[in-house]
C-alpha positions in Angstrom: -177.5 -57.4 -55.5 -181.0 -56.8 -54.4 -181.3 -53.9 -52.0 -182.4 -55.6 -48.8 -181.4 -55.3 -45.2 -178.1 -57.1 -44.5 -176.7 -58.2 -41.2 -173.2 -56.8 -41.6 -172.2 -53.4 -43.2 -168.5 -53.1 -44.2 -166.9 -49.8 -45.1 -163.9 -49.5 -47.5 -161.1 -47.1 -46.7 -162.1 -45.2 -49.9 -165.7 -44.9 -48.7 -164.6 -43.5 -45.3 -162.3 -41.0 -47.0 -165.1 -39.8 -49.4 -167.5 -39.6 -46.5 -165.1 -37.3 -44.6 -164.5 -35.2 -47.8 -168.2 -34.7 -48.5 -169.1 -34.5 -44.8 -171.5 -37.5 -44.8 -172.1 -39.4 -41.6 -172.5 -43.2 -41.5 -176.1 -42.6 -40.4 -176.8 -40.5 -43.5 -175.3 -43.2 -45.7 -177.4 -45.8 -44.0 -180.5 -43.7 -44.6 -179.7 -43.5 -48.4 -179.3 -47.4 -48.3 -182.6 -47.9 -46.4 -184.8 -45.6 -48.5 -183.2 -44.7 -51.9 -185.0 -42.4 -54.3 -183.4 -44.2 -57.3 -181.4 -47.4 -57.7 -179.2 -47.9 -60.7 -176.5 -50.3 -61.9 -173.1 -49.3 -60.5 -170.2 -48.4 -62.7 -168.1 -51.2 -61.2 -169.1 -54.8 -62.0 -171.6 -56.4 -59.6 -172.3 -53.1 -57.8 -175.5 -51.0 -57.2 -175.6 -47.3 -56.9 -178.4 -45.7 -54.7 -179.4 -42.0 -54.7 -181.3 -39.8 -52.4 -181.8 -36.0 -52.7 -179.8 -34.1 -50.1 -182.8 -31.9 -49.3 -186.1 -31.4 -51.1 -188.0 -28.2 -51.8 -191.5 -27.8 -53.1 -192.4 -25.3 -55.7 -195.6 -23.2 -55.7 -197.1 -25.8 -58.0 -196.3 -28.6 -55.5 -193.5 -30.2 -57.5 -190.5 -31.5 -55.6 -187.1 -30.3 -56.6 -183.6 -30.6 -55.2 -180.2 -29.2 -56.0 -177.9 -31.9 -54.6 -177.9 -35.7 -54.5 -176.2 -38.1 -52.2 -175.0 -41.3 -53.9 -173.8 -44.6 -52.4 -172.2 -47.5 -54.3 -172.5 -50.9 -52.6 -171.5 -54.5 -53.4 -173.5 -57.4 -51.8 -171.9 -60.7 -51.0 -173.9 -63.3 -49.0 -175.1 -61.5 -45.8 -172.4 -58.8 -46.1 -172.9 -55.4 -47.8 -169.8 -53.4 -48.6 -170.0 -49.7 -49.0 -167.5 -49.0 -51.8 -168.0 -45.2 -52.2 -170.3 -42.4 -51.2 -170.4 -38.9 -52.6 -172.4 -35.7 -52.9 -173.3 -34.7 -56.4 -173.8 -30.9 -56.9 -176.8 -31.0 -59.2 -179.5 -33.3 -60.5 -178.4 -36.4 -62.5 -180.3 -37.8 -65.4 -181.8 -41.3 -65.0 -179.5 -43.9 -66.4 -180.5 -47.6 -66.3 -183.1 -48.0 -63.6 -183.0 -51.5 -62.2 -186.4 -53.1 -61.7 -187.1 -55.0 -58.5 -187.9 -58.2 -60.4 -184.6 -58.0 -62.3 -182.7 -57.5 -59.1 -184.5 -60.4 -57.4 -183.6 -62.7 -60.4 -179.9 -61.6 -60.3 -179.7 -62.1 -56.6 -181.2 -65.6 -56.7 -178.7 -66.6 -59.5 -175.8 -65.1 -57.5 -176.8 -67.0 -54.3 -177.0 -70.3 -56.1 -173.4 -70.0 -57.4 
């Protein structure tokens, strides 16, 4: 479950339907996967959720803000990454459980050994 580049990207029917509903293109979803702003543990078991702001704005003080977020939930198996869901959140979410890169690496290595 470490966010790395995978050879094959699969899309569930649910993910395609949500992408159509929220008007997200496959390229936009891949962009979130390739450079997420935040990575958290997914709600479903063995999944990871990645977020990227829809658009950023700078305030007069130089602070970045945004009003919408794009979320993508994925599940990794071997060299395959399955996009389970993608959605647009109308607001700014609070940070839940950030996953550290070291923890992800450890989990991934244990998963591969099984």
